[in-house]
C-alpha positions as CSV (number, residue, x, y, z in Angstrom):
1,M,0.0,0.0,0.0
2,K,1.3,3.5,-0.9
3,E,2.7,6.0,1.6
4,P,1.7,9.6,0.8
5,S,4.8,10.9,2.6
6,S,7.2,8.8,0.6
7,G,8.6,11.0,-2.2
8,S,10.8,8.3,-3.7
9,S,7.9,5.8,-4.3
10,S,5.7,8.5,-5.7
11,T,8.4,9.7,-8.1
12,I,9.0,6.1,-9.2
13,G,5.3,5.5,-9.7
14,F,5.0,8.8,-11.6
15,T,7.8,7.9,-13.9
16,V,6.5,4.4,-14.5
17,G,3.0,5.7,-15.3
18,F,4.4,8.1,-17.9
19,T,6.6,5.4,-19.4
20,I,3.7,3.0,-19.8
21,L,1.6,5.8,-21.4
22,V,4.4,6.6,-23.9
23,I,4.9,2.9,-24.8
24,L,1.1,2.5,-25.2
25,A,1.0,5.6,-27.5
26,V,3.8,4.2,-29.7
27,A,2.2,0.8,-29.8
28,V,-1.1,2.3,-30.8
29,A,0.5,4.4,-33.5
30,E,2.5,1.5,-35.0
31,H,0.7,-1.7,-34.2
32,E,-2.5,-2.2,-32.3
33,A,-5.2,0.4,-32.3
34,T,-7.1,-1.5,-29.6
35,L,-4.4,-0.6,-27.1
36,V,-6.1,2.8,-26.6
37,N,-8.4,1.2,-24.1
38,T,-5.4,0.0,-22.2
39,M,-4.4,3.6,-21.4
40,G,-7.3,3.7,-18.9
41,I,-6.1,0.5,-17.2
42,A,-2.6,2.2,-16.9
43,V,-4.2,5.1,-15.0
44,V,-6.0,2.7,-12.6
45,A,-2.7,0.9,-12.0
46,A,-0.9,4.2,-11.4
47,G,-3.6,5.3,-9.0
48,L,-2.6,2.4,-6.7
49,F,0.8,3.9,-6.2
50,L,0.5,7.7,-6.8
51,T,-1.1,10.5,-4.7
52,P,-4.5,11.7,-6.0
53,W,-3.0,14.8,-7.6
54,R,-0.3,12.9,-9.5
55,T,-3.0,10.4,-10.6
56,V,-5.0,13.3,-12.0
57,I,-1.9,14.4,-14.0
58,V,-1.5,10.9,-15.4
59,A,-5.2,10.7,-16.2
60,V,-5.1,14.0,-18.0
61,V,-2.1,12.9,-20.0
62,A,-3.8,9.6,-20.8
63,T,-7.0,11.3,-22.0
64,G,-5.0,13.7,-24.1
65,L,-3.0,10.9,-25.8
66,A,-6.2,9.1,-26.4
67,L,-7.8,12.1,-28.1
68,T,-4.7,12.7,-30.1
69,L,-4.6,9.1,-31.3
70,V,-8.3,8.9,-32.3
71,V,-7.9,12.2,-34.2
72,T,-4.7,11.3,-36.0
73,L,-5.5,7.7,-36.7
74,D,-8.4,6.1,-38.5
75,L,-9.9,4.0,-35.6
76,D,-13.2,2.3,-35.2
77,H,-15.6,3.8,-32.7
78,P,-13.1,6.6,-31.7
79,W,-15.3,8.4,-29.1
80,L,-16.2,5.1,-27.4
81,R,-12.5,4.4,-27.0
82,V,-12.0,7.9,-25.5
83,G,-14.9,7.4,-23.2
84,N,-13.5,4.2,-21.9
85,V,-10.2,6.0,-21.2
86,V,-12.0,8.8,-19.4
87,L,-14.1,6.4,-17.3
88,A,-11.0,4.3,-16.4
89,S,-9.1,7.5,-15.5
90,L,-12.0,8.6,-13.1
91,L,-11.9,5.1,-11.5
92,G,-8.1,5.4,-11.1
93,I,-8.5,8.9,-9.5
94,A,-11.2,7.6,-7.1
95,A,-9.2,4.6,-6.1
96,S,-6.1,6.8,-5.5
97,W,-8.1,9.2,-3.3
98,A,-9.7,6.3,-1.3
99,L,-6.4,4.7,-0.7
100,D,-4.8,8.0,0.2
101,Q,-7.5,8.6,2.9
102,R,-7.1,5.1,4.3
103,V,-3.3,5.4,4.4
104,R,-3.5,8.8,6.2
105,S,-5.9,7.3,8.7
106,I,-3.7,4.3,9.4
107,N,-0.6,6.6,9.7
108,T,-2.4,8.9,12.1
109,L,-3.5,5.9,14.2
110,R,0.1,4.5,14.2
111,R,1.5,7.8,15.4
112,T,-1.1,8.1,18.1
113,Q,-0.4,4.5,19.3
114,A,3.3,5.2,19.2
115,R,3.0,8.3,21.3
116,V,0.6,6.7,23.8
117,F,2.9,3.7,24.1
118,A,5.9,5.9,24.7
119,N,4.3,8.2,27.2
120,M,2.4,5.7,29.3
121,P,3.5,5.9,33.0
122,D,3.1,2.1,33.4
123,A,5.7,-0.2,32.0
124,V,4.5,-1.9,28.8
125,A,6.1,-4.9,27.1
126,V,5.0,-6.7,23.9
127,L,6.2,-10.4,23.9
128,D,6.2,-13.1,21.3
129,D,5.1,-16.7,21.7
130,S,8.5,-17.6,23.2
131,G,8.3,-14.8,25.8
132,R,10.9,-12.7,24.1
133,L,10.7,-8.9,24.2
134,V,9.5,-7.5,20.9
135,R,8.8,-3.9,21.9
136,S,8.8,-1.9,25.1
137,N,8.5,1.7,26.3
138,Q,10.8,3.8,28.4
139,A,8.9,3.0,31.6
140,L,9.8,-0.7,31.2
141,Q,13.4,0.1,30.6
142,A,13.5,2.2,33.8
143,L,11.6,-0.5,35.8
144,V,13.5,-3.5,34.4
145,P,16.9,-2.3,33.1
146,P,18.2,-5.8,32.3
147,A,15.4,-6.3,29.8
148,Q,16.7,-6.5,26.3
149,Q,14.8,-6.7,23.0
150,G,15.0,-10.2,21.6
151,Q,15.5,-11.8,25.0
152,R,13.1,-13.5,27.3
153,L,11.6,-11.0,29.8
154,H,10.6,-13.2,32.7
155,P,14.1,-14.3,33.8
156,A,15.3,-10.7,33.7
157,M,12.7,-9.6,36.3
158,H,13.4,-12.2,39.1
159,H,9.7,-12.5,39.7
160,V,8.6,-13.3,43.3
161,L,5.1,-14.4,44.1
162,A,2.8,-13.0,46.8
163,D,3.8,-15.8,49.3
164,G,7.5,-14.9,48.9
165,R,8.6,-17.8,46.6
166,D,10.6,-17.2,43.5
167,C,8.3,-17.8,40.5
168,P,9.5,-20.9,38.6
169,G,7.5,-19.9,35.5
170,G,4.1,-20.6,34.1
171,C,2.7,-17.3,35.4
172,A,1.0,-14.4,33.4
173,L,4.5,-12.8,33.1
174,D,6.0,-16.0,31.7
175,V,4.5,-15.9,28.2
176,P,3.2,-18.1,26.6
177,H,2.6,-20.4,29.6
178,G,0.5,-18.0,31.6
179,V,-1.7,-16.4,29.1
180,H,-4.0,-18.2,26.7
181,A,-6.0,-16.9,23.7
182,E,-8.9,-14.6,24.4
183,Q,-7.9,-14.4,28.0
184,A,-7.0,-11.3,30.0
185,I,-5.3,-11.6,33.4
186,G,-5.1,-9.0,36.1
187,P,-4.6,-6.7,37.7
188,V,-2.5,-9.0,39.9
189,P,-1.3,-7.4,43.1
190,D,1.0,-8.3,46.0
191,E,3.9,-9.6,43.9
192,T,7.4,-8.3,43.5
193,I,10.2,-8.2,41.0
194,S,13.9,-7.8,41.7
195,P,15.7,-6.8,38.5
196,N,18.5,-5.0,40.4
197,G,18.4,-7.0,43.6
198,S,16.0,-4.8,45.5
199,P,12.4,-5.9,45.6
200,I,9.8,-3.7,43.8
201,H,6.1,-4.2,44.5
202,I,4.2,-4.4,41.3
203,E,0.7,-4.8,40.0
204,Y,0.4,-6.2,36.5
205,T,-2.0,-7.2,33.7
206,A,-1.5,-9.4,30.7
207,G,-3.5,-10.1,27.6
208,R,-3.2,-11.5,24.1
209,I,-3.0,-9.1,21.1
210,D,-3.2,-11.7,18.5
211,D,-2.2,-15.3,17.9
212,H,1.5,-14.5,18.3
213,L,1.9,-11.4,20.5
214,T,1.0,-10.7,24.2
215,V,1.0,-7.3,25.9
216,V,2.0,-7.0,29.6
217,T,1.7,-3.9,31.7
218,L,3.5,-3.4,35.0
219,R,3.0,-0.7,37.6
220,D,5.3,0.1,40.5
221,V,3.2,0.3,43.6
222,S,6.0,0.4,46.1
223,D,5.0,3.8,47.4
224,L,1.4,2.7,47.9
225,V,2.5,-0.4,49.8
226,A,4.8,1.7,52.0
227,A,2.1,4.2,52.7
228,E,-0.3,1.4,53.7
229,E,2.2,-0.2,56.0
230,D,3.0,3.1,57.6
231,R,-0.7,3.8,58.1
232,R,-1.3,0.4,59.7
233,A,1.7,0.7,61.9
234,L,0.6,4.1,63.1
235,L,-2.9,3.0,64.0
236,E,-1.7,-0.2,65.6
237,E,0.9,1.6,67.7
238,A,-1.6,4.2,68.8
239,A,-4.2,1.6,69.7
240,R,-1.6,-0.3,71.9
241,E,-0.2,2.8,73.5
242,H,-3.5,4.4,74.5
243,E,-6.0,1.5,74.7
244,Q,-6.5,1.8,78.5
245,Q,-6.5,5.6,78.5
246,H,-9.2,5.6,75.8
247,V,-11.6,3.6,77.9
248,V,-11.1,5.7,81.0
249,Q,-11.4,9.0,79.1
250,M,-14.5,8.0,77.2
251,L,-16.4,6.1,79.8
252,G,-15.2,7.6,83.0
253,A,-17.2,9.8,85.4
254,P,-17.6,13.6,84.9
255,G,-14.4,15.4,85.6
256,Q,-11.3,17.2,84.5
257,M,-8.8,15.2,82.4
258,D,-5.1,15.3,82.3
259,L,-3.8,17.8,79.8
260,P,-0.4,18.3,78.3
261,T,1.8,21.2,79.4
262,T,1.8,23.7,76.5
263,P,4.1,26.7,77.1
264,G,2.3,30.0,76.5
265,L,-1.2,28.4,76.8
266,E,-3.4,27.8,79.7
267,L,-5.6,24.7,79.2
268,D,-8.8,23.6,80.9
269,M,-11.2,20.8,79.9
270,W,-14.3,19.3,81.4
271,S,-16.3,16.3,80.2
272,V,-19.8,15.1,80.9
273,P,-20.8,11.5,79.8
274,A,-24.1,10.8,78.2
275,G,-27.1,10.3,80.4
276,H,-27.9,6.9,82.0
277,G,-28.6,4.2,79.5
278,A,-27.2,6.2,76.5
279,A,-24.5,4.6,74.4
280,T,-21.0,6.0,74.5
281,G,-20.3,8.4,71.6
282,G,-17.2,8.6,69.4
283,D,-16.3,12.1,70.6
284,L,-12.7,13.0,71.3
285,V,-10.6,16.1,72.1
286,D,-6.9,16.1,71.7
287,V,-4.1,18.6,72.4
288,S,-0.5,18.1,71.2
289,Q,2.6,20.2,70.3
290,L,3.9,20.5,66.8
291,P,7.7,20.4,66.1
292,D,7.7,24.2,65.6
293,G,6.3,24.9,69.1
294,R,2.7,25.6,68.1
295,A,-0.2,23.8,69.8
296,L,-2.5,21.5,67.8
297,V,-6.0,21.2,69.1
298,M,-8.4,18.7,67.5
299,V,-12.0,17.7,68.1
300,V,-13.4,14.5,66.5
301,D,-17.0,13.3,66.4
302,A,-17.3,9.9,64.9
303,L,-20.6,8.7,63.4
304,G,-22.6,6.4,65.5
305,T,-22.2,5.2,69.1
306,G,-20.4,2.5,71.1
307,V,-17.0,0.9,70.8
308,L,-16.8,1.1,67.1
309,S,-17.4,4.9,67.0
310,V,-14.7,5.3,69.7
311,R,-12.3,3.2,67.5
312,D,-13.0,5.4,64.5
313,A,-12.5,8.6,66.5
314,W,-9.1,7.5,67.6
315,K,-8.2,6.5,64.1
316,V,-9.0,10.0,62.9
317,I,-7.1,11.6,65.8
318,Y,-3.9,9.7,65.3
319,A,-3.9,9.8,61.6
320,S,-4.5,13.6,61.7
321,R,-1.8,14.2,64.3
322,A,0.7,12.1,62.4
323,L,0.0,14.0,59.2
324,M,0.4,17.4,60.9
325,M,3.7,16.2,62.5
326,S,4.9,15.3,59.1
327,G,4.3,18.8,57.7
328,V,0.9,18.5,56.0
329,Q,-0.7,22.0,55.7
330,L,-3.8,22.6,57.8
331,E,-6.0,23.3,54.7
332,D,-5.2,19.8,53.4
333,L,-5.5,17.9,56.7
334,V,-9.1,16.7,56.4
335,A,-8.7,15.5,52.9
336,R,-5.4,13.8,53.6
337,T,-6.8,12.1,56.7
338,A,-9.8,10.8,54.7
339,A,-7.4,9.5,52.0
340,T,-5.2,7.8,54.6
341,L,-8.1,6.0,56.2
342,A,-10.0,5.2,53.0
343,G,-8.1,1.9,52.6
344,D,-9.7,0.4,55.8
345,S,-12.2,-2.4,55.2
346,E,-14.6,-0.2,57.3
347,P,-13.5,3.4,56.7
348,A,-14.1,5.8,59.5
349,R,-16.8,8.5,59.2
350,A,-16.3,11.5,61.4
351,S,-16.3,15.3,61.7
352,L,-13.1,17.0,62.5
353,L,-12.0,20.4,63.8
354,A,-8.3,21.2,63.9
355,A,-6.9,24.5,65.2
356,V,-3.2,25.5,65.4
357,V,-2.3,28.2,68.0
358,D,1.0,29.9,68.1
359,P,1.6,30.9,71.8
360,A,4.4,33.3,70.8
361,T,2.4,35.4,68.5
362,G,-1.3,34.5,69.2
363,A,-1.9,33.5,65.6
364,V,-4.7,31.1,65.2
365,E,-5.6,28.9,62.2
366,L,-8.7,26.7,62.2
367,A,-10.1,24.3,59.7
368,T,-13.1,22.0,60.0
369,G,-14.7,19.1,58.2
370,G,-18.3,18.8,59.1
371,H,-17.9,20.0,62.7
372,P,-19.5,23.0,64.6
373,P,-17.4,26.1,64.6
374,G,-14.8,27.1,67.2
375,L,-15.5,30.1,69.5
376,L,-12.9,32.8,70.2
377,V,-13.7,34.7,73.4
378,H,-11.9,38.1,73.8
379,S,-10.9,39.3,77.3
380,R,-12.5,42.7,76.4
381,G,-15.9,41.1,76.4
382,T,-16.6,40.2,72.8
383,S,-16.6,36.9,71.0
384,Q,-16.7,35.5,67.5
385,W,-17.4,32.2,65.8
386,L,-14.5,30.8,63.8
387,E,-16.5,29.3,61.0
388,A,-14.7,27.2,58.3
389,V,-16.5,25.2,55.6
390,G,-15.8,21.6,54.6
391,R,-17.0,18.0,54.7
392,G,-15.9,15.4,57.2
393,V,-13.9,12.2,56.9
394,G,-15.8,9.6,55.0
395,A,-18.1,12.0,53.4
396,P,-18.2,12.6,49.6
397,Q,-15.4,15.0,48.6
398,P,-14.0,15.4,52.1
399,G,-11.8,18.4,52.9
400,S,-11.7,22.0,54.2
401,Q,-12.8,24.6,51.6
402,T,-11.7,27.5,53.9
403,V,-9.3,28.1,56.7
404,V,-10.0,30.7,59.3
405,R,-7.0,32.8,60.3
406,T,-7.2,35.3,63.2
407,A,-5.1,36.4,66.2
408,M,-5.5,36.2,70.0
409,E,-4.4,38.7,72.6
410,P,-3.2,37.8,76.0
411,G,-6.3,36.7,78.0
412,D,-8.3,35.7,74.9
413,A,-9.5,32.1,74.8
414,L,-10.3,29.6,72.1
415,V,-13.2,27.3,73.0
416,V,-13.7,24.0,71.2
417,Y,-16.2,21.3,72.0
418,T,-18.0,18.2,71.0
419,D,-21.5,18.3,69.6
420,G,-22.9,17.0,72.9
421,V,-22.3,20.5,74.4
422,V,-24.8,22.2,72.0
423,N,-27.3,19.5,71.1
424,S,-28.9,19.1,74.5
425,T,-32.0,20.9,73.0
426,R,-33.6,20.2,69.7
427,D,-32.5,23.6,68.4
428,M,-28.7,23.6,67.5
429,V,-28.9,27.4,67.0
430,E,-30.1,27.8,70.6
431,G,-27.4,25.6,71.9
432,L,-24.7,27.6,70.1
433,S,-26.2,30.9,71.4
434,V,-26.2,29.6,75.0
435,L,-22.6,28.4,74.7
436,R,-21.5,31.8,73.3
437,A,-23.3,33.8,75.9
438,S,-22.1,31.6,78.8
439,A,-18.4,31.6,77.7
440,T,-18.4,35.3,77.1
441,A,-20.1,36.0,80.5
442,L,-17.6,33.8,82.4
443,R,-14.5,35.1,80.6
444,N,-12.9,36.7,83.7
445,R,-12.8,33.5,85.6
446,P,-9.5,31.8,86.2
447,T,-8.6,29.3,83.6
448,A,-8.7,26.4,86.0
449,G,-12.4,25.6,86.4
450,W,-13.6,27.8,83.5
451,A,-14.5,24.8,81.3
452,R,-16.7,23.3,84.1
453,G,-18.4,26.7,84.7
454,V,-19.3,27.0,81.1
455,M,-20.5,23.4,80.9
456,D,-22.7,23.9,84.0
457,A,-24.2,26.9,82.4
458,V,-24.9,25.2,79.1
459,L,-26.0,21.9,80.6
460,P,-27.8,22.6,83.9
461,G,-27.8,19.6,86.1
462,G,-25.2,17.9,83.9
463,N,-27.8,16.3,81.7
464,A,-26.3,15.6,78.3
465,K,-28.0,13.7,75.5
466,S,-24.6,12.4,74.3
467,D,-21.0,12.7,75.6
468,A,-20.1,16.3,75.9
469,T,-16.5,17.7,76.3
470,L,-15.4,21.3,76.2
471,L,-11.8,22.6,76.0
472,V,-10.5,26.1,76.7
473,A,-7.1,27.2,75.4
474,R,-6.3,30.7,76.8
475,L,-3.3,32.7,75.7
476,A,-1.3,33.4,78.8
477,P,-0.2,36.9,79.7
478,R,3.2,37.8,78.3
479,Q,6.1,37.7,80.7
480,L,7.7,41.1,81.3
């Protein structure tokens, strides 16, 4: 089939076409008048090799020669002969155009396939029936440097199965033994290759292209495996370290809990468990110190009640804390926490409030995912809600859409709480109003005991529909 971009083949075809026409013209003039009809056949033949425009030139020349011959020679049925040449020339032009379009389409498809093949992030190998490498992209060469075209791919990879045994062959990567006609395999996870001695976790697919070729794709999932192992180790260690403390904190009697010492901040917290007969809720408050000296305050409210909700709440707390310790920005915390926990068989669903307070400057940053707003109480007698927008962990498109940034003066206090503090009535707006009014009215109290005073005002008699915890973080007076 012709290649429109090939100048040499077109030139040869063009020359051959003219040569045939000249020979035919001489033959007609000297010997057989019936050869006039053959000029049209020559145009059709030329159309199989020439571009449409060059075929038109040959057709015009052929028609001109035919006219010249019928005029100068005494031929039977002259115009019928010319008509046959014209019809054959049109057929040759049509055939040339159709072939040209088909060739252009095929060339475009080939270029597209070549670019896709070369730019795929996954390693791609095309193997023949003996498992030898016929074609590969740059990603395969980077993943399996020993792989050489014309050599078998499987021995170069040092394939290790999921159970840790070296693969003896016969797998999907060992063509042709592992892949049969009209069969697609994969994705196959939890296996490794060691082309350079170091294990690389891979996920791969394999499938037949035709009766003689098989395509194999390999993806390096080492980073995903490492992230999953880190996540599991983090949650398991957190569960072992704080299992007993979790039970005491969530199920214990009303009281003030132990709080970490945070230079520059005065902390106070009070908790009231749910009323008699009510299930324990997955509500947690956590305070820790970041490597740069700022304080991280988090409140989590896991969906549901009972032990499972408590477990989910602690997962969110420890995953969020670890991410912040590793340098994740506050605006990305909710989304990153959700992504970290999404791999669990039963992903946690919880709201999250996270606030970062700089005791040295008073700067406050606050982000939420589905949680009620924080409250900033100023020592001068005013207060303001710190309202950020976002969806919680486990919700569709989790993450913080906004981050509130403000500043505290010495004596100002940040108040965060679980939803049990404000949902004792059926009206959440009323609960928030009572909390704001009570915290603002009691602002001049000493920090120690302030959280209990606010809780007593919001929940008279200590009657809570669900677990309620309130934390106050007050900026300490500056030392002169």
